[in-house]
C-alpha positions as CSV (number, residue, x, y, z in Angstrom):
1,M,0.0,0.0,0.0
2,T,2.8,2.5,0.8
3,G,4.0,2.1,-2.8
4,L,1.0,4.2,-3.8
5,F,2.6,7.2,-2.2
6,D,6.1,6.5,-3.6
7,L,7.5,9.3,-5.8
8,T,10.9,7.6,-6.4
9,D,12.6,8.9,-9.5
10,R,9.8,11.3,-10.4
11,T,10.8,14.9,-10.9
12,V,8.8,17.8,-9.4
13,L,9.1,21.5,-9.7
14,V,8.2,23.6,-6.7
15,T,7.8,27.4,-6.8
16,G,8.3,29.5,-3.7
17,A,10.8,26.8,-2.5
18,G,13.1,29.3,-0.9
19,S,11.2,29.6,2.3
20,G,8.1,28.6,4.4
21,I,5.6,26.2,3.0
22,G,7.4,25.8,-0.3
23,Q,10.7,24.9,1.3
24,R,9.2,22.3,3.5
25,V,7.1,20.8,0.7
26,A,10.1,20.6,-1.6
27,V,12.1,18.7,1.1
28,G,9.1,16.5,1.9
29,L,8.8,15.5,-1.8
30,A,12.4,14.5,-1.8
31,E,11.8,12.4,1.4
32,A,9.1,10.6,-0.7
33,G,11.6,9.9,-3.4
34,A,11.3,12.7,-5.9
35,D,14.1,14.8,-7.5
36,V,13.1,18.5,-7.0
37,S,13.8,21.8,-8.6
38,C,13.6,24.8,-6.2
39,V,12.2,27.7,-8.1
40,D,12.0,31.2,-6.5
41,L,13.0,34.8,-7.0
42,A,16.8,35.5,-7.3
43,A,16.4,37.5,-4.1
44,Q,15.5,34.2,-2.4
45,R,18.4,32.3,-3.7
46,T,20.1,31.7,-0.4
47,G,16.9,30.0,0.9
48,S,16.6,28.0,-2.3
49,E,20.2,26.8,-2.0
50,E,19.4,25.8,1.6
51,T,16.4,23.8,0.4
52,A,18.5,22.1,-2.3
53,D,21.1,21.1,0.3
54,R,18.4,19.6,2.4
55,I,17.1,17.7,-0.6
56,R,20.5,16.3,-1.4
57,A,21.0,15.3,2.2
58,V,18.2,12.8,1.8
59,G,19.8,11.4,-1.3
60,R,17.8,13.0,-4.1
61,R,18.8,15.4,-6.8
62,A,18.1,19.1,-6.6
63,A,18.2,22.1,-8.9
64,V,18.1,25.7,-8.0
65,I,16.4,27.9,-10.5
66,D,15.7,31.7,-10.3
67,A,12.4,32.8,-11.7
68,D,9.6,35.4,-11.4
69,V,6.2,33.7,-11.6
70,T,4.6,36.9,-13.0
71,D,6.8,36.8,-16.1
72,A,5.8,34.2,-18.7
73,D,9.2,34.0,-20.3
74,S,10.9,33.6,-16.9
75,V,8.4,30.7,-16.0
76,E,9.0,29.1,-19.4
77,A,12.7,29.2,-18.9
78,A,12.4,27.8,-15.4
79,V,10.5,24.7,-16.6
80,A,13.0,24.3,-19.4
81,A,15.8,24.5,-16.9
82,H,14.1,21.9,-14.7
83,E,13.9,19.4,-17.6
84,S,17.5,20.1,-18.6
85,E,18.8,19.5,-15.1
86,L,16.5,16.8,-13.8
87,G,14.6,15.3,-16.7
88,A,11.0,15.2,-17.9
89,L,8.6,17.1,-15.6
90,D,6.3,14.6,-13.7
91,G,4.8,17.0,-11.1
92,A,4.6,20.5,-10.0
93,V,3.6,22.4,-6.9
94,N,2.8,26.1,-7.4
95,C,3.4,27.6,-4.0
96,A,4.8,31.1,-4.6
97,G,2.5,33.8,-3.1
98,V,2.4,37.1,-1.3
99,N,0.0,38.9,1.1
100,H,-0.3,42.0,3.2
101,G,-3.2,43.6,5.0
102,A,-5.2,46.7,4.2
103,H,-8.8,47.8,4.6
104,A,-10.6,47.5,1.2
105,E,-11.7,51.1,1.1
106,E,-8.0,52.2,1.7
107,M,-6.3,49.6,-0.4
108,D,-3.9,50.9,-3.1
109,V,-4.8,49.5,-6.5
110,A,-1.2,48.7,-7.1
111,D,-1.2,46.5,-4.0
112,F,-4.3,44.7,-5.2
113,R,-2.8,44.1,-8.6
114,R,0.5,42.9,-7.2
115,V,-1.2,40.3,-5.0
116,V,-3.4,39.0,-7.8
117,D,-0.5,39.1,-10.3
118,V,1.6,36.8,-8.1
119,N,-1.0,34.6,-6.5
120,L,-3.3,34.1,-9.5
121,T,-1.7,35.1,-12.7
122,G,1.5,33.6,-11.5
123,V,-0.2,30.3,-10.9
124,F,-1.8,30.4,-14.3
125,L,1.5,31.0,-16.0
126,C,3.2,28.2,-14.1
127,C,0.3,25.8,-14.9
128,Q,0.5,26.8,-18.5
129,A,4.2,26.2,-18.9
130,E,4.1,23.0,-16.8
131,G,1.0,21.8,-18.5
132,R,2.4,22.1,-22.0
133,R,5.2,19.6,-21.2
134,M,2.8,17.2,-19.4
135,L,0.2,17.3,-22.1
136,D,2.8,16.5,-24.8
137,R,3.6,13.3,-22.9
138,G,0.0,12.5,-21.8
139,R,0.9,12.4,-18.1
140,G,1.5,14.6,-15.1
141,A,0.1,16.1,-11.9
142,I,-0.1,19.7,-10.6
143,V,-0.9,21.0,-7.2
144,N,-1.8,24.6,-6.7
145,I,-1.5,26.0,-3.2
146,A,-4.7,28.0,-2.6
147,S,-6.0,28.8,0.9
148,M,-9.1,28.3,3.0
149,S,-9.5,32.0,2.3
150,A,-10.8,30.8,-1.1
151,T,-13.8,29.5,0.8
152,I,-14.2,31.9,3.7
153,A,-13.4,35.5,4.5
154,N,-11.1,35.5,7.5
155,R,-12.4,37.4,10.6
156,G,-10.1,40.2,11.6
157,L,-7.9,40.1,8.6
158,W,-8.2,42.8,5.9
159,Q,-7.2,41.0,2.7
160,A,-9.7,41.4,-0.1
161,H,-7.0,41.1,-2.7
162,Y,-5.6,37.9,-1.1
163,N,-9.0,36.2,-0.7
164,S,-10.0,37.1,-4.2
165,S,-6.7,35.7,-5.6
166,K,-7.0,32.4,-3.8
167,A,-10.6,32.0,-4.8
168,G,-9.3,32.5,-8.4
169,V,-6.7,29.8,-7.8
170,K,-9.4,27.4,-6.6
171,H,-11.6,27.8,-9.7
172,L,-8.6,28.0,-12.1
173,T,-7.6,24.6,-10.7
174,T,-11.1,23.1,-11.4
175,T,-11.2,24.6,-14.9
176,L,-7.8,23.2,-15.8
177,A,-8.6,19.8,-14.4
178,L,-11.7,19.6,-16.6
179,E,-9.9,20.8,-19.6
180,W,-6.9,18.5,-19.3
181,G,-8.4,15.4,-17.6
182,T,-8.8,13.3,-20.7
183,R,-5.3,14.2,-21.8
184,G,-3.6,12.6,-18.8
185,V,-2.9,15.6,-16.6
186,R,-4.4,15.9,-13.1
187,V,-4.8,19.4,-11.4
188,N,-5.7,19.8,-7.8
189,A,-5.6,22.5,-5.1
190,L,-4.4,22.3,-1.6
191,S,-6.0,24.9,0.7
192,P,-4.1,25.4,4.0
193,G,-5.7,26.9,7.1
194,Y,-3.7,29.0,9.5
195,I,0.0,27.9,9.2
196,E,2.9,28.9,11.4
197,T,5.5,30.5,9.1
198,A,7.9,33.4,9.2
199,M,5.3,35.6,7.5
200,I,3.4,35.8,10.8
201,A,6.3,35.5,13.3
202,G,6.3,39.1,14.6
203,P,4.9,40.2,18.0
204,E,2.0,42.0,16.3
205,W,0.7,38.5,15.4
206,T,0.8,37.0,18.9
207,D,-2.8,37.8,19.9
208,K,-4.1,36.8,16.4
209,K,-2.3,33.5,16.5
210,E,-3.8,32.7,19.9
211,G,-7.2,33.3,18.4
212,F,-6.4,31.2,15.3
213,A,-5.5,28.3,17.4
214,R,-8.5,28.7,19.7
215,D,-10.9,28.9,16.8
216,T,-9.5,25.8,15.0
217,P,-11.3,22.5,15.9
218,L,-8.0,20.7,16.3
219,G,-7.0,23.3,18.8
220,R,-3.8,24.5,17.2
221,M,-2.4,26.2,14.1
222,G,-0.8,24.1,11.5
223,T,2.8,23.9,10.5
224,P,4.4,23.4,7.1
225,D,5.0,19.7,8.1
226,D,1.2,19.2,8.1
227,L,1.1,20.0,4.4
228,V,3.7,17.5,3.2
229,G,1.4,14.5,3.3
230,P,-1.4,16.1,1.4
231,V,0.9,17.3,-1.4
232,V,2.6,13.9,-1.7
233,F,-0.9,12.3,-1.8
234,L,-2.1,14.6,-4.6
235,L,1.0,14.0,-6.7
236,S,1.1,10.3,-6.2
237,D,-0.6,7.3,-7.7
238,A,-2.8,7.2,-4.5
239,A,-4.7,10.1,-6.1
240,S,-4.9,8.7,-9.6
241,Y,-8.7,9.3,-9.6
242,V,-8.5,12.7,-8.0
243,T,-8.6,15.8,-10.1
244,G,-10.3,19.2,-9.8
245,A,-10.4,18.8,-6.0
246,D,-9.8,21.5,-3.4
247,L,-8.2,19.6,-0.4
248,L,-8.7,21.6,2.8
249,A,-5.9,21.2,5.3
250,D,-7.3,23.6,7.9
251,G,-7.7,21.7,11.1
252,G,-11.4,21.8,10.5
253,F,-11.6,25.6,10.6
254,T,-14.1,25.9,7.7
255,G,-16.4,23.4,9.3
256,W,-17.7,25.8,11.9
């Protein structure tokens, strides 16, 4: 049965691999047997190199690739570099994303566009470049990191741009799954709940995080470790009949 989750000798591209969720997922995929390319902004290269070192430490191959997910040519070059260094693309995890808070009536349109450009347009450009390779071969699996904010509007957080972008990722995922399903490519979304990362490590988050844990049925916030299993599942043969799904990994939060 465990063989269903085995990713040995598959190659997977992970965006946002220089830190946080993307970094842990990239290492987790290597622990499941995959060779992984770590794709992130050049400014995140130190983190990407750290991720690659951790991948190599578990005996798998790694590539470090600089790319901007909002630039189609950059994304196309990243996928080409992955295949040049690691071989044919079997799977992808589109994790790169940004967020910040602002009341909707005060939000600068440039900030709205930036969040949507990275979180939604960036995911589309990645899926497009990844999908072309997979469709040519008639096989492949893509996981897009959405958010429970695609399903709910978070109390006490002012992020109309983020919520809208993640809802777009969720429906983009469904659309691509339906379009590509008969051509051998599965596309699913993973929607985390409240996850402990460096993005919410400051003292200004202390009270909010206590509330997040209290309001989650499992009684705690999640960690990047909690997301490794769901991603491995969605990329593996264990999910061979799963496409167009939005897998909530939120500790039950959206069930209230």
